[in-house]
N, CA, C and O of each residue as an XYZ file, in Angstrom:
628
protein
N       0.817     -1.192      0.000
C       0.000      0.000      0.000
C       0.869      1.267      0.000
O       0.612      2.203     -0.757
N       1.889      1.285      0.849
C       2.778      2.446      0.923
C       3.519      2.637     -0.392
O       3.774      3.767     -0.810
N       3.867      1.518     -1.050
C       4.575      1.588     -2.326
C       3.681      2.200     -3.402
O       4.155      2.987     -4.221
N       2.381      1.847     -3.412
C       1.430      2.416     -4.365
C       1.273      3.919     -4.147
O       1.190      4.691     -5.102
N       1.232      4.321     -2.887
C       1.094      5.747     -2.556
C       2.331      6.514     -3.041
O       2.219      7.602     -3.607
N       3.496      5.934     -2.811
C       4.747      6.562     -3.250
C       4.786      6.669     -4.771
O       5.208      7.687     -5.321
N       4.342      5.611     -5.444
C       4.300      5.590     -6.907
C       3.377      6.690     -7.433
O       3.729      7.391     -8.382
N       2.215      6.843     -6.830
C       1.251      7.875     -7.234
C       1.811      9.275     -6.984
O       1.613     10.177     -7.798
N       2.509      9.459     -5.861
C       3.119     10.758     -5.565
C       4.180     11.114     -6.604
O       4.263     12.259     -7.049
N       4.994     10.124     -6.987
C       6.008     10.350     -8.022
C       5.342     10.676     -9.354
O       5.811     11.543    -10.091
N       4.248      9.980     -9.662
C       3.514     10.241    -10.897
C       2.977     11.672    -10.892
O       3.120     12.386    -11.884
N       2.371     12.091     -9.803
C       1.830     13.454     -9.707
C       2.946     14.499     -9.830
O       2.775     15.531    -10.479
N       4.064     14.220     -9.210
C       5.209     15.144     -9.284
C       5.720     15.248    -10.724
O       6.036     16.338    -11.201
N       5.797     14.109    -11.407
C       6.234     14.087    -12.808
C       5.225     14.803    -13.706
O       5.613     15.508    -14.638
N       3.940     14.625    -13.429
C       2.900     15.311    -14.207
C       3.019     16.828    -14.057
O       2.886     17.567    -15.033
N       3.270     17.283    -12.833
C       3.453     18.725    -12.605
C       4.662     19.236    -13.390
O       4.605     20.301    -14.005
N       5.749     18.473    -13.365
C       6.955     18.886    -14.092
C       6.671     18.959    -15.596
O       7.070     19.913    -16.264
N       5.983     17.949    -16.117
C       5.702     17.890    -17.555
C       4.700     18.946    -17.991
O       4.701     19.350    -19.154
N       3.856     19.396    -17.093
C       2.884     20.424    -17.476
C       3.545     21.797    -17.570
O       2.985     22.718    -18.164
N       4.725     21.934    -16.991
C       5.449     23.200    -17.029
C       6.313     23.382    -18.256
O       6.503     24.507    -18.718
N       6.838     22.299    -18.790
C       7.687     22.356    -19.992
C       7.787     20.973    -20.600
O       7.346     19.987    -20.010
N       8.377     20.909    -21.795
C       8.525     19.629    -22.495
C       9.723     18.857    -21.954
O      10.781     19.431    -21.696
N       9.543     17.556    -21.787
C      10.627     16.657    -21.401
C      10.593     15.443    -22.312
O       9.538     15.061    -22.818
N      11.765     14.836    -22.518
C      11.817     13.566    -23.238
C      11.835     12.435    -22.200
O      11.954     12.679    -20.999
N      11.719     11.229    -22.675
C      11.653     10.061    -21.784
C      12.902      9.956    -20.919
O      12.805      9.695    -19.720
N      14.072     10.156    -21.516
C      15.308     10.009    -20.734
C      15.427     11.096    -19.657
O      15.963     10.838    -18.579
N      14.930     12.312    -19.941
C      14.941     13.374    -18.926
C      14.065     12.987    -17.741
O      14.463     13.144    -16.587
N      12.873     12.481    -18.035
C      11.950     12.081    -16.970
C      12.521     10.912    -16.178
O      12.412     10.880    -14.952
N      13.125      9.957    -16.867
C      13.719      8.809    -16.193
C      14.814      9.260    -15.222
O      14.884      8.779    -14.090
N      15.661     10.180    -15.670
C      16.727     10.705    -14.814
C      16.141     11.475    -13.630
O      16.637     11.381    -12.507
N      15.084     12.232    -13.896
C      14.420     12.980    -12.837
C      13.853     12.025    -11.781
O      14.009     12.248    -10.580
N      13.204     10.974    -12.242
C      12.628      9.989    -11.323
C      13.716      9.319    -10.484
O      13.517      9.051     -9.299
N      14.855      9.054    -11.098
C      15.992      8.468    -10.351
C      16.432      9.423     -9.238
O      16.673      9.005     -8.105
N      16.532     10.711     -9.578
C      16.930     11.708     -8.563
C      15.909     11.794     -7.437
O      16.263     12.067     -6.290
N      14.655     11.564     -7.762
C      13.595     11.641     -6.765
C      13.468     10.359     -5.945
O      12.640     10.278     -5.038
N      14.292      9.356     -6.267
C      14.302      8.145     -5.464
C      13.621      6.936     -6.076
O      13.509      5.904     -5.415
N      13.165      7.028     -7.310
C      12.514      5.893     -7.987
C      13.604      5.053     -8.658
O      13.773      5.103     -9.876
N      14.341      4.283     -7.853
C      15.446      3.485     -8.394
C      14.955      2.205     -9.054
O      15.695      1.585     -9.818
N      13.734      1.804     -8.778
C      13.162      0.582     -9.336
C      12.759      0.815    -10.797
O      11.958      1.702    -11.093
N      13.317      0.019    -11.693
C      13.045      0.128    -13.130
C      11.554     -0.029    -13.438
O      11.015      0.665    -14.301
N      10.902     -0.934    -12.736
C       9.476     -1.180    -12.959
C       8.639      0.059    -12.628
O       7.714      0.400    -13.366
N       8.959      0.718    -11.541
C       8.232      1.930    -11.133
C       8.424      3.040    -12.162
O       7.463      3.684    -12.583
N       9.674      3.254    -12.561
C       9.952      4.282    -13.570
C       9.212      3.974    -14.869
O       8.635      4.869    -15.488
N       9.231      2.717    -15.276
C       8.535      2.306    -16.500
C       7.042      2.550    -16.413
O       6.423      3.023    -17.366
N       6.458      2.221    -15.248
C       5.018      2.416    -15.049
C       4.662      3.902    -15.131
O       3.680      4.272    -15.774
N       5.460      4.749    -14.479
C       5.204      6.193    -14.477
C       5.355      6.761    -15.885
O       4.519      7.547    -16.332
N       6.403      6.373    -16.575
C       6.633      6.884    -17.935
C       5.519      6.427    -18.871
O       5.055      7.209    -19.701
N       5.087      5.187    -18.753
C       3.970      4.702    -19.579
C       2.709      5.528    -19.347
O       2.011      5.883    -20.297
N       2.422      5.831    -18.091
C       1.244      6.648    -17.771
C       1.381      8.056    -18.349
O       0.424      8.610    -18.890
N       2.576      8.625    -18.230
C       2.797      9.980    -18.754
C       2.626     10.023    -20.273
O       2.088     10.988    -20.814
N       3.082      8.983    -20.948
C       2.922      8.906    -22.403
C       1.443      8.737    -22.756
O       0.919      9.425    -23.632
N       0.785      7.813    -22.062
C      -0.614      7.530    -22.335
C      -1.488      8.775    -22.133
O      -2.441      8.999    -22.878
N      -1.157      9.567    -21.135
C      -1.952     10.760    -20.828
C      -1.410     12.016    -21.513
O      -1.807     13.133    -21.181
N      -0.495     11.821    -22.479
C       0.040     12.894    -23.329
C       0.860     13.953    -22.587
O       0.994     15.081    -23.060
N       1.409     13.589    -21.423
C       2.315     14.504    -20.750
C       3.686     14.473    -21.425
O       4.406     15.471    -21.442
N       4.033     13.309    -21.980
C       5.287     13.152    -22.727
C       4.925     12.765    -24.152
O       4.138     11.846    -24.383
N       5.510     13.479    -25.096
C       5.348     13.159    -26.514
C       6.692     13.488    -27.163
O       7.061     14.657    -27.275
N       7.412     12.469    -27.584
C       8.772     12.702    -28.110
C       8.767     13.531    -29.391
O       9.707     14.288    -29.631
N       7.727     13.405    -30.218
C       7.647     14.236    -31.429
C       7.482     15.710    -31.049
O       8.135     16.585    -31.616
N       6.611     15.964    -30.094
C       6.379     17.332    -29.630
C       7.650     17.884    -28.974
O       8.023     19.036    -29.193
N       8.308     17.044    -28.167
C       9.552     17.450    -27.509
C      10.623     17.785    -28.554
O      11.313     18.799    -28.454
N      10.741     16.924    -29.541
C      11.752     17.106    -30.581
C      11.529     18.417    -31.334
O      12.475     19.170    -31.563
N      10.283     18.692    -31.718
C       9.976     19.944    -32.419
C      10.332     21.157    -31.560
O      10.937     22.110    -32.051
N       9.961     21.123    -30.292
C      10.252     22.242    -29.387
C      11.766     22.424    -29.213
O      12.270     23.547    -29.233
N      12.475     21.319    -29.042
C      13.930     21.354    -28.867
C      14.600     21.948    -30.113
O      15.466     22.818    -30.013
N      14.184     21.463    -31.281
C      14.765     21.934    -32.544
C      14.537     23.434    -32.705
O      15.477     24.182    -32.975
N      13.311     23.867    -32.542
C      12.990     25.284    -32.743
C      13.729     26.164    -31.733
O      14.275     27.204    -32.103
N      13.750     25.760    -30.472
C      14.450     26.552    -29.449
C      15.940     26.671    -29.742
O      16.494     27.771    -29.726
N      16.581     25.550    -30.009
C      18.033     25.584    -30.204
C      18.421     26.210    -31.536
O      19.509     26.773    -31.656
N      17.557     26.123    -32.530
C      17.854     26.753    -33.815
C      17.666     28.263    -33.714
O      18.548     29.026    -34.105
N      16.538     28.689    -33.200
C      16.225     30.124    -33.188
C      16.958     30.900    -32.101
O      17.346     32.046    -32.326
N      17.157     30.305    -30.929
C      17.801     31.052    -29.851
C      19.315     30.826    -29.777
O      20.076     31.771    -29.568
N      19.744     29.584    -29.948
C      21.169     29.281    -29.818
C      21.895     29.261    -31.155
O      23.122     29.174    -31.199
N      21.131     29.341    -32.254
C      21.684     29.340    -33.614
C      22.463     28.067    -33.923
O      23.531     28.115    -34.534
N      21.917     26.926    -33.496
C      22.532     25.644    -33.792
C      22.059     25.164    -35.153
O      20.942     25.455    -35.581
N      22.941     24.415    -35.830
C      22.586     23.782    -37.085
C      22.003     22.395    -36.850
O      21.959     21.901    -35.723
N      21.555     21.779    -37.941
C      20.902     20.463    -37.846
C      21.794     19.382    -37.251
O      21.315     18.524    -36.509
N      23.082     19.412    -37.567
C      24.000     18.380    -37.089
C      24.098     18.409    -35.561
O      23.996     17.371    -34.907
N      24.293     19.582    -35.010
C      24.440     19.719    -33.557
C      23.122     19.396    -32.842
O      23.123     18.753    -31.791
N      22.014     19.839    -33.410
C      20.704     19.556    -32.815
C      20.447     18.051    -32.818
O      20.010     17.484    -31.817
N      20.719     17.419    -33.942
C      20.507     15.977    -34.075
C      21.354     15.200    -33.072
O      20.870     14.255    -32.450
N      22.605     15.592    -32.915
C      23.494     14.908    -31.967
C      23.000     15.095    -30.527
O      23.048     14.159    -29.728
N      22.536     16.282    -30.202
C      22.030     16.533    -28.841
C      20.800     15.674    -28.557
O      20.657     15.134    -27.460
N      19.916     15.548    -29.539
C      18.725     14.716    -29.356
C      19.091     13.231    -29.264
O      18.475     12.483    -28.504
N      20.090     12.807    -30.036
C      20.538     11.409    -29.957
C      21.132     11.127    -28.577
O      20.946     10.039    -28.030
N      21.838     12.091    -28.021
C      22.400     11.931    -26.671
C      21.299     11.742    -25.642
O      21.485     11.049    -24.642
N      20.152     12.362    -25.890
C      19.017     12.230    -24.982
C      18.187     10.984    -25.295
O      17.129     10.770    -24.704
N      18.672     10.171    -26.224
C      18.033      8.911    -26.622
C      16.605      9.120    -27.156
O      15.714      8.308    -26.907
N      16.408     10.220    -27.891
C      15.123     10.474    -28.533
C      15.047      9.591    -29.776
O      16.045      9.383    -30.467
N      13.863      9.082    -30.046
C      13.617      8.208    -31.186
C      14.047      8.891    -32.493
O      13.697     10.050    -32.717
N      14.808      8.188    -33.368
C      15.257      8.791    -34.631
C      14.119      9.344    -35.492
O      14.299     10.365    -36.155
N      12.964      8.700    -35.495
C      11.827      9.210    -36.268
C      11.356     10.549    -35.700
O      10.982     11.448    -36.453
N      11.376     10.680    -34.379
C      10.982     11.945    -33.742
C      12.008     13.036    -34.055
O      11.642     14.196    -34.245
N      13.281     12.669    -34.107
C      14.331     13.636    -34.454
C      14.105     14.150    -35.869
O      14.139     15.356    -36.113
N      13.873     13.228    -36.800
C      13.637     13.613    -38.204
C      12.408     14.512    -38.303
O      12.418     15.508    -39.027
N      11.366     14.163    -37.586
C      10.140     14.966    -37.591
C      10.411     16.365    -37.047
O       9.920     17.352    -37.596
N      11.179     16.450    -35.987
C      11.507     17.747    -35.393
C      12.336     18.612    -36.324
O      12.104     19.816    -36.437
N      13.311     17.990    -36.994
C      14.179     18.746    -37.905
C      13.408     19.300    -39.099
O      13.807     20.306    -39.686
N      12.308     18.647    -39.459
C      11.481     19.134    -40.573
C      10.776     20.444    -40.230
O      10.280     21.133    -41.121
N      10.728     20.791    -38.947
C      10.055     22.029    -38.547
C      10.877     23.275    -38.885
O      10.393     24.398    -38.744
N      12.120     23.075    -39.329
C      12.945     24.204    -39.771
C      12.810     24.295    -41.290
O      13.137     23.349    -42.006
N      12.334     25.418    -41.768
C      12.227     25.636    -43.210
C      13.605     25.825    -43.827
O      14.498     26.396    -43.201
N      13.776     25.353    -45.036
C      15.084     25.431    -45.709
C      15.528     26.886    -45.907
O      16.698     27.209    -45.703
N      14.605     27.757    -46.302
C      14.955     29.170    -46.511
C      15.383     29.823    -45.194
O      16.363     30.566    -45.146
N      14.632     29.534    -44.127
C      14.961     30.077    -42.809
C      16.327     29.570    -42.351
O      17.114     30.315    -41.767
N      16.597     28.303    -42.623
C      17.856     27.677    -42.222
C      19.048     28.346    -42.920
O      20.038     28.693    -42.277
N      18.939     28.522    -44.234
C      20.030     29.142    -44.996
C      20.197     30.612    -44.617
O      21.319     31.114    -44.554
N      19.097     31.292    -44.367
C      19.162     32.695    -43.959
C      19.869     32.828    -42.608
O      20.675     33.739    -42.415
N      19.568     31.920    -41.676
C      20.218     31.935    -40.354
C      21.719     31.699    -40.511
O      22.526     32.372    -39.870
N      22.092     30.742    -41.364
C      23.509     30.462    -41.605
C      24.215     31.700    -42.147
O      25.286     32.069    -41.665
N      23.618     32.338    -43.143
C      24.227     33.553    -43.714
C      24.338     34.660    -42.655
O      25.340     35.373    -42.602
N      23.323     34.795    -41.831
C      23.333     35.841    -40.810
C      24.431     35.604    -39.776
O      25.174     36.526    -39.438
N      24.540     34.367    -39.269
C      25.571     34.135    -38.246
C      26.975     34.255    -38.843
O      27.902     34.689    -38.160
N      27.135     33.873    -40.113
C      28.442     34.033    -40.753
C      28.766     35.520    -40.956
O      29.901     35.946    -40.741
N      27.771     36.299    -41.366
C      27.968     37.739    -41.540
C      28.310     38.424    -40.229
O      29.214     39.257    -40.170
N      27.576     38.064    -39.170
C      27.846     38.638    -37.848
C      29.246     38.267    -37.370
O      29.971     39.101    -36.828
N      29.611     37.014    -37.577
C      30.924     36.537    -37.137
C      32.039     37.189    -37.958
O      33.107     37.494    -37.427
N      31.792     37.399    -39.246
C      32.804     38.005    -40.117
C      33.194     39.392    -39.604
O      34.363     39.774    -39.664
N      32.223     40.135    -39.104
C      32.505     41.479    -38.586
C      33.356     41.441    -37.317
O      34.065     42.404    -37.024
N      33.295     40.352    -36.567
C      34.044     40.228    -35.312
C      35.458     39.694    -35.511
O      36.333     39.934    -34.679
N      35.690     38.972    -36.604
C      36.965     38.274    -36.813
C      38.056     39.229    -37.283
O      37.836     40.107    -38.117
N      39.215     39.025    -36.727
C      40.406     39.726    -37.203
C      41.218     38.680    -37.966
O      41.817     37.789    -37.364
N      41.233     38.793    -39.272
C      41.930     37.809    -40.098
C      43.080     38.462    -40.853
O      43.017     39.636    -41.218
N      44.142     37.672    -41.082
C      45.322     38.166    -41.800
C      45.036     38.333    -43.285
O      45.501     39.277    -43.924
N      44.252     37.385    -43.823
C      43.927     37.404    -45.248
C      42.607     36.663    -45.475
O      41.981     36.200    -44.522
N      42.190     36.553    -46.733
C      40.910     35.889    -47.042
C      40.893     34.418    -46.650
O      39.889     33.914    -46.145
N      41.984     33.749    -46.879
C      42.047     32.325    -46.538
C      41.886     32.128    -45.029
O      41.172     31.231    -44.580
N      42.552     32.971    -44.268
C      42.441     32.916    -42.808
C      40.994     33.195    -42.382
O      40.459     32.519    -41.504
N      40.374     34.185    -43.005
C      38.985     34.534    -42.703
C      38.054     33.360    -43.010
O      37.188     33.014    -42.206
N      38.243     32.757    -44.176
C      37.404     31.613    -44.567
C      37.567     30.456    -43.586
O      36.588     29.810    -43.213
N      38.790     30.199    -43.175
C      39.050     29.115    -42.229
C      38.361     29.356    -40.893
O      37.774     28.442    -40.314
N      38.437     30.589    -40.408
C      37.808     30.925    -39.128
C      36.282     30.842    -39.222
O      35.624     30.352    -38.304
N      35.731     31.319    -40.328
C      34.281     31.234    -40.521
C      33.830     29.780    -40.641
O      32.789     29.400    -40.104
N      34.614     28.976    -41.343
C      34.289     27.556    -41.517
C      34.261     26.851    -40.161
O      33.305     26.142    -39.847
N      35.299     27.044    -39.367
C      35.347     26.409    -38.039
C      34.183     26.853    -37.163
O      33.597     26.050    -36.438
N      33.855     28.138    -37.237
C      32.760     28.661    -36.425
C      31.431     28.003    -36.819
O      30.700     27.521    -35.954
N      31.122     27.983    -38.097
C      29.835     27.435    -38.565
C      29.757     25.925    -38.339
O      28.698     25.412    -37.977
N      30.860     25.211    -38.547
C      30.849     23.767    -38.293
C      30.662     23.499    -36.801
O      29.982     22.546    -36.422
N      31.261     24.334    -35.959
C      31.093     24.199    -34.516
C      29.652     24.444    -34.081
O      29.200     23.891    -33.079
N      28.939     25.264    -34.827
C      27.529     25.526    -34.554
C      26.643     24.387    -35.062
O      25.453     24.338    -34.749
N      27.224     23.470    -35.846
C      26.465     22.306    -36.287
C      25.824     22.430    -37.656
O      24.877     21.703    -37.958
N      26.312     23.328    -38.485
C      25.784     23.435    -39.840
C      26.546     22.475    -40.757
O      27.720     22.182    -40.529
N      25.867     21.994    -41.787
C      26.441     21.025    -42.712
C      27.546     21.687    -43.544
O      27.403     22.829    -43.982
N      28.647     20.960    -43.754
C      29.823     21.527    -44.406
C      29.533     22.032    -45.819
O      30.032     23.090    -46.200
N      28.744     21.305    -46.600
C      28.481     21.760    -47.979
C      27.730     23.096    -47.987
O      28.000     23.947    -48.835
N      26.804     23.284    -47.065
C      26.074     24.550    -46.980
C      26.985     25.674    -46.493
O      26.882     26.815    -46.942
N      27.876     25.327    -45.568
C      28.812     26.317    -45.030
C      29.764     26.791    -46.128
O      29.998     27.991    -46.270
N      30.314     25.851    -46.907
C      31.225     26.224    -47.997
C      30.544     27.190    -48.965
O      31.123     28.207    -49.345
N      29.309     26.864    -49.360
C      28.581     27.718    -50.294
C      28.326     29.104    -49.703
O      28.512     30.113    -50.383
N      27.907     29.156    -48.459
C      27.603     30.429    -47.811
C      28.868     31.275    -47.651
O      28.826     32.487    -47.860
N      29.971     30.663    -47.290
C      31.229     31.405    -47.126
C      31.692     31.937    -48.468
O      32.157     33.073    -48.555
N      31.573     31.146    -49.500
C      31.963     31.596    -50.846
C      31.149     32.815    -51.277
O      31.675     33.732    -51.908
N      29.870     32.815    -50.934
C      29.006     33.943    -51.291
C      29.378     35.187    -50.481
O      29.292     36.303    -50.993
N      29.784     35.007    -49.236
C      30.083     36.153    -48.368
C      31.485     36.709    -48.643
O      31.668     37.921    -48.751
N      32.458     35.821    -48.753
C      33.854     36.235    -48.952
C      34.219     35.997    -50.403
O      34.523     34.869    -50.793
N      34.194     37.035    -51.194
C      34.516     36.865    -52.610
C      36.010     36.699    -52.778
O      36.805     37.278    -52.038
N      36.373     35.908    -53.750
C      37.799     35.578    -53.989
C      38.609     36.779    -54.372
O      39.813     36.663    -54.603
């Protein structure tokens, strides 16, 4: 009886957390571990209930994660995808989330961050400038072929 009460309290606590913001399954599992739900069966039961009652939806989480990290942190698809894989989000949900970024918006963001960065860089010559811009954009997680094209358009030979 006490175990059922504890399980329900953990479920209610998880529901409150999920109603405040989006979480993926691995985030909730880690949260439950911190709250003392070390039993795999209990965590599984709580997560199943949260999914069934739509408190957790990995597609919804993925879309929110993609949009937040793209628009606020200026991350590219590669970095976003890797971060979601680290959180063990389903690959189909990752693909669905990445589709929420329009291609025109994506390329415009890449050009903007490269332009902003170009103004900050102190480069010896064009090659040095291109190298610094390339490293910066790749570090942000943009695809190399898109970065090469964007840099070529910004830094004329």
